[in-house]
PDB file of N, CA, C and O in Angstrom, chain B, residues numbered from 101:
ATOM      1  N   MET B 101       0.818  -1.179   0.000  1.00  0.00           N
ATOM      2  CA  MET B 101       0.000   0.000   0.000  1.00  0.00           C
ATOM      3  C   MET B 101       0.871   1.255   0.000  1.00  0.00           C
ATOM      4  O   MET B 101       0.572   2.218  -0.707  1.00  0.00           O
ATOM      5  N   ARG B 102       1.935   1.250   0.780  1.00  0.00           N
ATOM      6  CA  ARG B 102       2.819   2.417   0.802  1.00  0.00           C
ATOM      7  C   ARG B 102       3.381   2.707  -0.577  1.00  0.00           C
ATOM      8  O   ARG B 102       3.483   3.861  -0.994  1.00  0.00           O
ATOM      9  N   HIS B 103       3.746   1.634  -1.282  1.00  0.00           N
ATOM     10  CA  HIS B 103       4.307   1.789  -2.620  1.00  0.00           C
ATOM     11  C   HIS B 103       3.294   2.465  -3.548  1.00  0.00           C
ATOM     12  O   HIS B 103       3.659   3.335  -4.338  1.00  0.00           O
ATOM     13  N   LYS B 104       2.041   2.069  -3.454  1.00  0.00           N
ATOM     14  CA  LYS B 104       0.998   2.659  -4.294  1.00  0.00           C
ATOM     15  C   LYS B 104       0.779   4.128  -3.961  1.00  0.00           C
ATOM     16  O   LYS B 104       0.552   4.941  -4.858  1.00  0.00           O
ATOM     17  N   LEU B 105       0.844   4.475  -2.677  1.00  0.00           N
ATOM     18  CA  LEU B 105       0.574   5.848  -2.272  1.00  0.00           C
ATOM     19  C   LEU B 105       1.744   6.792  -2.537  1.00  0.00           C
ATOM     20  O   LEU B 105       1.566   8.009  -2.498  1.00  0.00           O
ATOM     21  N   ARG B 106       2.927   6.260  -2.803  1.00  0.00           N
ATOM     22  CA  ARG B 106       4.065   7.115  -3.142  1.00  0.00           C
ATOM     23  C   ARG B 106       3.910   7.714  -4.532  1.00  0.00           C
ATOM     24  O   ARG B 106       4.347   8.836  -4.786  1.00  0.00           O
ATOM     25  N   ASP B 107       3.297   6.975  -5.413  1.00  0.00           N
ATOM     26  CA  ASP B 107       3.111   7.402  -6.795  1.00  0.00           C
ATOM     27  C   ASP B 107       1.925   8.374  -6.881  1.00  0.00           C
ATOM     28  O   ASP B 107       0.874   8.088  -6.308  1.00  0.00           O
ATOM     29  N   PRO B 108       2.057   9.514  -7.578  1.00  0.00           N
ATOM     30  CA  PRO B 108       0.932  10.454  -7.699  1.00  0.00           C
ATOM     31  C   PRO B 108      -0.314   9.822  -8.328  1.00  0.00           C
ATOM     32  O   PRO B 108      -1.437  10.139  -7.935  1.00  0.00           O
ATOM     33  N   ASP B 109      -0.119   8.932  -9.299  1.00  0.00           N
ATOM     34  CA  ASP B 109      -1.271   8.258  -9.908  1.00  0.00           C
ATOM     35  C   ASP B 109      -1.965   7.357  -8.894  1.00  0.00           C
ATOM     36  O   ASP B 109      -3.193   7.277  -8.863  1.00  0.00           O
ATOM     37  N   GLY B 110      -1.182   6.686  -8.072  1.00  0.00           N
ATOM     38  CA  GLY B 110      -1.743   5.818  -7.043  1.00  0.00           C
ATOM     39  C   GLY B 110      -2.531   6.604  -6.010  1.00  0.00           C
ATOM     40  O   GLY B 110      -3.593   6.169  -5.565  1.00  0.00           O
ATOM     41  N   ARG B 111      -2.005   7.765  -5.629  1.00  0.00           N
ATOM     42  CA  ARG B 111      -2.717   8.623  -4.676  1.00  0.00           C
ATOM     43  C   ARG B 111      -4.040   9.100  -5.251  1.00  0.00           C
ATOM     44  O   ARG B 111      -5.057   9.114  -4.557  1.00  0.00           O
ATOM     45  N   ALA B 112      -4.025   9.491  -6.523  1.00  0.00           N
ATOM     46  CA  ALA B 112      -5.259   9.956  -7.170  1.00  0.00           C
ATOM     47  C   ALA B 112      -6.288   8.835  -7.239  1.00  0.00           C
ATOM     48  O   ALA B 112      -7.474   9.054  -6.992  1.00  0.00           O
ATOM     49  N   MET B 113      -5.828   7.638  -7.574  1.00  0.00           N
ATOM     50  CA  MET B 113      -6.732   6.496  -7.669  1.00  0.00           C
ATOM     51  C   MET B 113      -7.325   6.171  -6.297  1.00  0.00           C
ATOM     52  O   MET B 113      -8.517   5.886  -6.185  1.00  0.00           O
ATOM     53  N   TYR B 114      -6.493   6.213  -5.258  1.00  0.00           N
ATOM     54  CA  TYR B 114      -6.973   5.895  -3.913  1.00  0.00           C
ATOM     55  C   TYR B 114      -7.965   6.946  -3.418  1.00  0.00           C
ATOM     56  O   TYR B 114      -8.937   6.608  -2.742  1.00  0.00           O
ATOM     57  N   SER B 115      -7.728   8.215  -3.746  1.00  0.00           N
ATOM     58  CA  SER B 115      -8.654   9.247  -3.282  1.00  0.00           C
ATOM     59  C   SER B 115     -10.015   9.099  -3.955  1.00  0.00           C
ATOM     60  O   SER B 115     -11.039   9.406  -3.344  1.00  0.00           O
ATOM     61  N   LYS B 116     -10.043   8.633  -5.205  1.00  0.00           N
ATOM     62  CA  LYS B 116     -11.328   8.357  -5.867  1.00  0.00           C
ATOM     63  C   LYS B 116     -12.032   7.212  -5.157  1.00  0.00           C
ATOM     64  O   LYS B 116     -13.235   7.273  -4.904  1.00  0.00           O
ATOM     65  N   ARG B 117     -11.281   6.173  -4.839  1.00  0.00           N
ATOM     66  CA  ARG B 117     -11.845   5.001  -4.169  1.00  0.00           C
ATOM     67  C   ARG B 117     -12.436   5.399  -2.819  1.00  0.00           C
ATOM     68  O   ARG B 117     -13.512   4.939  -2.436  1.00  0.00           O
ATOM     69  N   ARG B 118     -11.728   6.243  -2.121  1.00  0.00           N
ATOM     70  CA  ARG B 118     -12.179   6.664  -0.797  1.00  0.00           C
ATOM     71  C   ARG B 118     -13.538   7.356  -0.874  1.00  0.00           C
ATOM     72  O   ARG B 118     -14.364   7.200   0.025  1.00  0.00           O
ATOM     73  N   GLY B 119     -13.771   8.110  -1.929  1.00  0.00           N
ATOM     74  CA  GLY B 119     -15.031   8.829  -2.066  1.00  0.00           C
ATOM     75  C   GLY B 119     -16.164   8.003  -2.626  1.00  0.00           C
ATOM     76  O   GLY B 119     -17.330   8.335  -2.410  1.00  0.00           O
ATOM     77  N   ILE B 120     -15.854   6.934  -3.342  1.00  0.00           N
ATOM     78  CA  ILE B 120     -16.888   6.142  -4.005  1.00  0.00           C
ATOM     79  C   ILE B 120     -17.193   4.862  -3.237  1.00  0.00           C
ATOM     80  O   ILE B 120     -18.357   4.562  -2.974  1.00  0.00           O
ATOM     81  N   VAL B 121     -16.179   4.118  -2.880  1.00  0.00           N
ATOM     82  CA  VAL B 121     -16.372   2.777  -2.326  1.00  0.00           C
ATOM     83  C   VAL B 121     -16.496   2.780  -0.807  1.00  0.00           C
ATOM     84  O   VAL B 121     -17.371   2.109  -0.260  1.00  0.00           O
ATOM     85  N   GLU B 122     -15.655   3.505  -0.134  1.00  0.00           N
ATOM     86  CA  GLU B 122     -15.605   3.423   1.325  1.00  0.00           C
ATOM     87  C   GLU B 122     -16.913   3.815   2.010  1.00  0.00           C
ATOM     88  O   GLU B 122     -17.262   3.183   3.008  1.00  0.00           O
ATOM     89  N   PRO B 123     -17.660   4.821   1.536  1.00  0.00           N
ATOM     90  CA  PRO B 123     -18.935   5.127   2.192  1.00  0.00           C
ATOM     91  C   PRO B 123     -19.916   3.956   2.182  1.00  0.00           C
ATOM     92  O   PRO B 123     -20.711   3.801   3.109  1.00  0.00           O
ATOM     93  N   VAL B 124     -19.860   3.140   1.144  1.00  0.00           N
ATOM     94  CA  VAL B 124     -20.752   1.978   1.067  1.00  0.00           C
ATOM     95  C   VAL B 124     -20.457   1.018   2.210  1.00  0.00           C
ATOM     96  O   VAL B 124     -21.379   0.526   2.861  1.00  0.00           O
ATOM     97  N   PHE B 125     -19.188   0.749   2.458  1.00  0.00           N
ATOM     98  CA  PHE B 125     -18.828  -0.140   3.563  1.00  0.00           C
ATOM     99  C   PHE B 125     -19.231   0.473   4.901  1.00  0.00           C
ATOM    100  O   PHE B 125     -19.681  -0.236   5.801  1.00  0.00           O
ATOM    101  N   GLY B 126     -19.074   1.777   5.032  1.00  0.00           N
ATOM    102  CA  GLY B 126     -19.485   2.451   6.262  1.00  0.00           C
ATOM    103  C   GLY B 126     -20.978   2.340   6.498  1.00  0.00           C
ATOM    104  O   GLY B 126     -21.412   2.092   7.623  1.00  0.00           O
ATOM    105  N   ILE B 127     -21.768   2.520   5.454  1.00  0.00           N
ATOM    106  CA  ILE B 127     -23.223   2.401   5.569  1.00  0.00           C
ATOM    107  C   ILE B 127     -23.603   0.974   5.935  1.00  0.00           C
ATOM    108  O   ILE B 127     -24.460   0.751   6.790  1.00  0.00           O
ATOM    109  N   MET B 128     -22.958   0.006   5.278  1.00  0.00           N
ATOM    110  CA  MET B 128     -23.270  -1.392   5.581  1.00  0.00           C
ATOM    111  C   MET B 128     -22.929  -1.724   7.034  1.00  0.00           C
ATOM    112  O   MET B 128     -23.646  -2.488   7.680  1.00  0.00           O
ATOM    113  N   LYS B 129     -21.840  -1.155   7.547  1.00  0.00           N
ATOM    114  CA  LYS B 129     -21.438  -1.443   8.922  1.00  0.00           C
ATOM    115  C   LYS B 129     -22.316  -0.721   9.938  1.00  0.00           C
ATOM    116  O   LYS B 129     -22.788  -1.333  10.896  1.00  0.00           O
ATOM    117  N   GLU B 130     -22.536   0.566   9.737  1.00  0.00           N
ATOM    118  CA  GLU B 130     -23.223   1.365  10.745  1.00  0.00           C
ATOM    119  C   GLU B 130     -24.739   1.244  10.680  1.00  0.00           C
ATOM    120  O   GLU B 130     -25.386   1.028  11.704  1.00  0.00           O
ATOM    121  N   GLN B 131     -25.311   1.380   9.492  1.00  0.00           N
ATOM    122  CA  GLN B 131     -26.767   1.392   9.381  1.00  0.00           C
ATOM    123  C   GLN B 131     -27.366   0.002   9.233  1.00  0.00           C
ATOM    124  O   GLN B 131     -28.493  -0.235   9.669  1.00  0.00           O
ATOM    125  N   ARG B 132     -26.640  -0.904   8.633  1.00  0.00           N
ATOM    126  CA  ARG B 132     -27.160  -2.255   8.400  1.00  0.00           C
ATOM    127  C   ARG B 132     -26.612  -3.272   9.401  1.00  0.00           C
ATOM    128  O   ARG B 132     -26.968  -4.449   9.356  1.00  0.00           O
ATOM    129  N   ASN B 133     -25.745  -2.810  10.304  1.00  0.00           N
ATOM    130  CA  ASN B 133     -25.166  -3.652  11.360  1.00  0.00           C
ATOM    131  C   ASN B 133     -24.451  -4.886  10.803  1.00  0.00           C
ATOM    132  O   ASN B 133     -24.536  -5.973  11.376  1.00  0.00           O
ATOM    133  N   PHE B 134     -23.755  -4.711   9.694  1.00  0.00           N
ATOM    134  CA  PHE B 134     -22.995  -5.805   9.088  1.00  0.00           C
ATOM    135  C   PHE B 134     -21.532  -5.635   9.483  1.00  0.00           C
ATOM    136  O   PHE B 134     -20.706  -5.206   8.678  1.00  0.00           O
ATOM    137  N   ARG B 135     -21.227  -5.977  10.723  1.00  0.00           N
ATOM    138  CA  ARG B 135     -19.882  -5.778  11.255  1.00  0.00           C
ATOM    139  C   ARG B 135     -19.020  -7.024  11.200  1.00  0.00           C
ATOM    140  O   ARG B 135     -17.793  -6.929  11.180  1.00  0.00           O
ATOM    141  N   SER B 136     -19.639  -8.178  11.175  1.00  0.00           N
ATOM    142  CA  SER B 136     -18.859  -9.409  11.099  1.00  0.00           C
ATOM    143  C   SER B 136     -19.677 -10.475  10.389  1.00  0.00           C
ATOM    144  O   SER B 136     -20.902 -10.392  10.292  1.00  0.00           O
ATOM    145  N   PHE B 137     -18.969 -11.465   9.902  1.00  0.00           N
ATOM    146  CA  PHE B 137     -19.642 -12.563   9.223  1.00  0.00           C
ATOM    147  C   PHE B 137     -20.167 -13.544  10.259  1.00  0.00           C
ATOM    148  O   PHE B 137     -19.499 -13.826  11.255  1.00  0.00           O
ATOM    149  N   ARG B 138     -21.338 -14.049  10.025  1.00  0.00           N
ATOM    150  CA  ARG B 138     -21.932 -15.004  10.949  1.00  0.00           C
ATOM    151  C   ARG B 138     -21.636 -16.442  10.543  1.00  0.00           C
ATOM    152  O   ARG B 138     -21.748 -17.360  11.356  1.00  0.00           O
ATOM    153  N   LEU B 139     -21.261 -16.630   9.296  1.00  0.00           N
ATOM    154  CA  LEU B 139     -20.955 -17.958   8.779  1.00  0.00           C
ATOM    155  C   LEU B 139     -19.448 -18.136   8.675  1.00  0.00           C
ATOM    156  O   LEU B 139     -18.711 -17.153   8.596  1.00  0.00           O
ATOM    157  N   ARG B 140     -18.991 -19.366   8.676  1.00  0.00           N
ATOM    158  CA  ARG B 140     -17.562 -19.652   8.568  1.00  0.00           C
ATOM    159  C   ARG B 140     -17.287 -20.350   7.253  1.00  0.00           C
ATOM    160  O   ARG B 140     -18.148 -21.053   6.723  1.00  0.00           O
ATOM    161  N   SER B 141     -16.129 -20.163   6.743  1.00  0.00           N
ATOM    162  CA  SER B 141     -15.567 -20.641   5.477  1.00  0.00           C
ATOM    163  C   SER B 141     -15.622 -19.499   4.473  1.00  0.00           C
ATOM    164  O   SER B 141     -16.511 -18.649   4.510  1.00  0.00           O
ATOM    165  N   ILE B 142     -14.658 -19.508   3.590  1.00  0.00           N
ATOM    166  CA  ILE B 142     -14.551 -18.443   2.594  1.00  0.00           C
ATOM    167  C   ILE B 142     -15.795 -18.396   1.716  1.00  0.00           C
ATOM    168  O   ILE B 142     -16.343 -17.320   1.481  1.00  0.00           O
ATOM    169  N   ALA B 143     -16.241 -19.534   1.237  1.00  0.00           N
ATOM    170  CA  ALA B 143     -17.394 -19.578   0.328  1.00  0.00           C
ATOM    171  C   ALA B 143     -18.654 -19.035   1.005  1.00  0.00           C
ATOM    172  O   ALA B 143     -19.412 -18.279   0.397  1.00  0.00           O
ATOM    173  N   LYS B 144     -18.872 -19.419   2.254  1.00  0.00           N
ATOM    174  CA  LYS B 144     -20.059 -18.947   2.963  1.00  0.00           C
ATOM    175  C   LYS B 144     -19.967 -17.454   3.268  1.00  0.00           C
ATOM    176  O   LYS B 144     -20.969 -16.744   3.186  1.00  0.00           O
ATOM    177  N   ALA B 145     -18.775 -16.973   3.619  1.00  0.00           N
ATOM    178  CA  ALA B 145     -18.590 -15.550   3.889  1.00  0.00           C
ATOM    179  C   ALA B 145     -18.792 -14.739   2.610  1.00  0.00           C
ATOM    180  O   ALA B 145     -19.382 -13.659   2.650  1.00  0.00           O
ATOM    181  N   GLN B 146     -18.309 -15.248   1.480  1.00  0.00           N
ATOM    182  CA  GLN B 146     -18.522 -14.560   0.207  1.00  0.00           C
ATOM    183  C   GLN B 146     -20.006 -14.488  -0.124  1.00  0.00           C
ATOM    184  O   GLN B 146     -20.491 -13.454  -0.584  1.00  0.00           O
ATOM    185  N   ALA B 147     -20.722 -15.572   0.106  1.00  0.00           N
ATOM    186  CA  ALA B 147     -22.162 -15.588  -0.158  1.00  0.00           C
ATOM    187  C   ALA B 147     -22.891 -14.621   0.774  1.00  0.00           C
ATOM    188  O   ALA B 147     -23.819 -13.930   0.353  1.00  0.00           O
ATOM    189  N   GLU B 148     -22.475 -14.573   2.027  1.00  0.00           N
ATOM    190  CA  GLU B 148     -23.095 -13.668   2.991  1.00  0.00           C
ATOM    191  C   GLU B 148     -22.856 -12.211   2.596  1.00  0.00           C
ATOM    192  O   GLU B 148     -23.765 -11.385   2.678  1.00  0.00           O
ATOM    193  N   PHE B 149     -21.630 -11.899   2.167  1.00  0.00           N
ATOM    194  CA  PHE B 149     -21.333 -10.534   1.742  1.00  0.00           C
ATOM    195  C   PHE B 149     -22.099 -10.187   0.471  1.00  0.00           C
ATOM    196  O   PHE B 149     -22.609  -9.075   0.340  1.00  0.00           O
ATOM    197  N   ALA B 150     -22.185 -11.130  -0.465  1.00  0.00           N
ATOM    198  CA  ALA B 150     -22.937 -10.889  -1.703  1.00  0.00           C
ATOM    199  C   ALA B 150     -24.400 -10.591  -1.389  1.00  0.00           C
ATOM    200  O   ALA B 150     -25.004  -9.723  -2.019  1.00  0.00           O
ATOM    201  N   LEU B 151     -24.960 -11.289  -0.440  1.00  0.00           N
ATOM    202  CA  LEU B 151     -26.345 -11.049  -0.044  1.00  0.00           C
ATOM    203  C   LEU B 151     -26.503  -9.655   0.569  1.00  0.00           C
ATOM    204  O   LEU B 151     -27.460  -8.947   0.257  1.00  0.00           O
ATOM    205  N   ALA B 152     -25.576  -9.261   1.435  1.00  0.00           N
ATOM    206  CA  ALA B 152     -25.630  -7.932   2.053  1.00  0.00           C
ATOM    207  C   ALA B 152     -25.461  -6.839   1.002  1.00  0.00           C
ATOM    208  O   ALA B 152     -26.154  -5.822   1.049  1.00  0.00           O
ATOM    209  N   ALA B 153     -24.542  -7.040   0.053  1.00  0.00           N
ATOM    210  CA  ALA B 153     -24.325  -6.054  -1.003  1.00  0.00           C
ATOM    211  C   ALA B 153     -25.540  -5.960  -1.918  1.00  0.00           C
ATOM    212  O   ALA B 153     -25.903  -4.868  -2.355  1.00  0.00           O
ATOM    213  N   THR B 154     -26.167  -7.091  -2.210  1.00  0.00           N
ATOM    214  CA  THR B 154     -27.368  -7.092  -3.043  1.00  0.00           C
ATOM    215  C   THR B 154     -28.495  -6.336  -2.349  1.00  0.00           C
ATOM    216  O   THR B 154     -29.201  -5.553  -2.984  1.00  0.00           O
ATOM    217  N   ALA B 155     -28.665  -6.566  -1.060  1.00  0.00           N
ATOM    218  CA  ALA B 155     -29.699  -5.852  -0.307  1.00  0.00           C
ATOM    219  C   ALA B 155     -29.431  -4.351  -0.326  1.00  0.00           C
ATOM    220  O   ALA B 155     -30.358  -3.559  -0.498  1.00  0.00           O
ATOM    221  N   TYR B 156     -28.173  -3.955  -0.151  1.00  0.00           N
ATOM    222  CA  TYR B 156     -27.812  -2.538  -0.208  1.00  0.00           C
ATOM    223  C   TYR B 156     -28.148  -1.956  -1.578  1.00  0.00           C
ATOM    224  O   TYR B 156     -28.743  -0.883  -1.671  1.00  0.00           O
ATOM    225  N   ASN B 157     -27.766  -2.667  -2.644  1.00  0.00           N
ATOM    226  CA  ASN B 157     -28.002  -2.170  -4.000  1.00  0.00           C
ATOM    227  C   ASN B 157     -29.484  -2.085  -4.327  1.00  0.00           C
ATOM    228  O   ASN B 157     -29.919  -1.123  -4.960  1.00  0.00           O
ATOM    229  N   LEU B 158     -30.264  -3.071  -3.907  1.00  0.00           N
ATOM    230  CA  LEU B 158     -31.704  -3.036  -4.167  1.00  0.00           C
ATOM    231  C   LEU B 158     -32.367  -1.857  -3.455  1.00  0.00           C
ATOM    232  O   LEU B 158     -33.226  -1.185  -4.025  1.00  0.00           O
ATOM    233  N   LYS B 159     -31.967  -1.613  -2.219  1.00  0.00           N
ATOM    234  CA  LYS B 159     -32.539  -0.477  -1.499  1.00  0.00           C
ATOM    235  C   LYS B 159     -32.130   0.831  -2.158  1.00  0.00           C
ATOM    236  O   LYS B 159     -32.930   1.762  -2.252  1.00  0.00           O
ATOM    237  N   ARG B 160     -30.901   0.900  -2.607  1.00  0.00           N
ATOM    238  CA  ARG B 160     -30.421   2.118  -3.275  1.00  0.00           C
ATOM    239  C   ARG B 160     -31.186   2.363  -4.570  1.00  0.00           C
ATOM    240  O   ARG B 160     -31.584   3.494  -4.849  1.00  0.00           O
ATOM    241  N   ILE B 161     -31.395   1.320  -5.359  1.00  0.00           N
ATOM    242  CA  ILE B 161     -32.167   1.449  -6.599  1.00  0.00           C
ATOM    243  C   ILE B 161     -33.586   1.910  -6.282  1.00  0.00           C
ATOM    244  O   ILE B 161     -34.119   2.797  -6.947  1.00  0.00           O
ATOM    245  N   TYR B 162     -34.188   1.311  -5.277  1.00  0.00           N
ATOM    246  CA  TYR B 162     -35.546   1.670  -4.873  1.00  0.00           C
ATOM    247  C   TYR B 162     -35.623   3.154  -4.509  1.00  0.00           C
ATOM    248  O   TYR B 162     -36.537   3.855  -4.945  1.00  0.00           O
ATOM    249  N   LEU B 163     -34.673   3.628  -3.720  1.00  0.00           N
ATOM    250  CA  LEU B 163     -34.688   5.022  -3.294  1.00  0.00           C
ATOM    251  C   LEU B 163     -34.388   5.982  -4.442  1.00  0.00           C
ATOM    252  O   LEU B 163     -34.974   7.062  -4.509  1.00  0.00           O
ATOM    253  N   LEU B 164     -33.489   5.605  -5.339  1.00  0.00           N
ATOM    254  CA  LEU B 164     -33.120   6.489  -6.446  1.00  0.00           C
ATOM    255  C   LEU B 164     -34.197   6.583  -7.519  1.00  0.00           C
ATOM    256  O   LEU B 164     -34.343   7.625  -8.158  1.00  0.00           O
ATOM    257  N   THR B 165     -34.949   5.511  -7.721  1.00  0.00           N
ATOM    258  CA  THR B 165     -35.985   5.538  -8.759  1.00  0.00           C
ATOM    259  C   THR B 165     -37.284   6.126  -8.242  1.00  0.00           C
ATOM    260  O   THR B 165     -38.180   6.436  -9.028  1.00  0.00           O
ATOM    261  N   GLY B 166     -37.398   6.281  -6.948  1.00  0.00           N
ATOM    262  CA  GLY B 166     -38.622   6.833  -6.385  1.00  0.00           C
ATOM    263  C   GLY B 166     -39.795   5.882  -6.504  1.00  0.00           C
ATOM    264  O   GLY B 166     -40.948   6.313  -6.501  1.00  0.00           O
ATOM    265  N   ALA B 167     -39.513   4.592  -6.610  1.00  0.00           N
ATOM    266  CA  ALA B 167     -40.578   3.592  -6.727  1.00  0.00           C
ATOM    267  C   ALA B 167     -41.432   3.610  -5.469  1.00  0.00           C
ATOM    268  O   ALA B 167     -40.932   3.742  -4.352  1.00  0.00           O
ATOM    269  N   ARG B 168     -42.721   3.474  -5.682  1.00  0.00           N
ATOM    270  CA  ARG B 168     -43.646   3.473  -4.533  1.00  0.00           C
ATOM    271  C   ARG B 168     -44.587   2.319  -4.632  1.00  0.00           C
ATOM    272  O   ARG B 168     -45.441   2.143  -3.764  1.00  0.00           O
TER     273      ARG B 168
END
């Protein structure tokens, strides 16, 4: 990570990521209470995260489209 942040291009890329991706993880942790995996094994944890991400995306689509 240090190597990436030394390069100006790497810093620019990371600052974009911080503004786009990191808030999603914060929302999932704070508002959706997704702080740890409840299942064990890589495959089960991946499935659990995919389910949480899908729920986040569906709610976001619902709110952005104004569906009622």
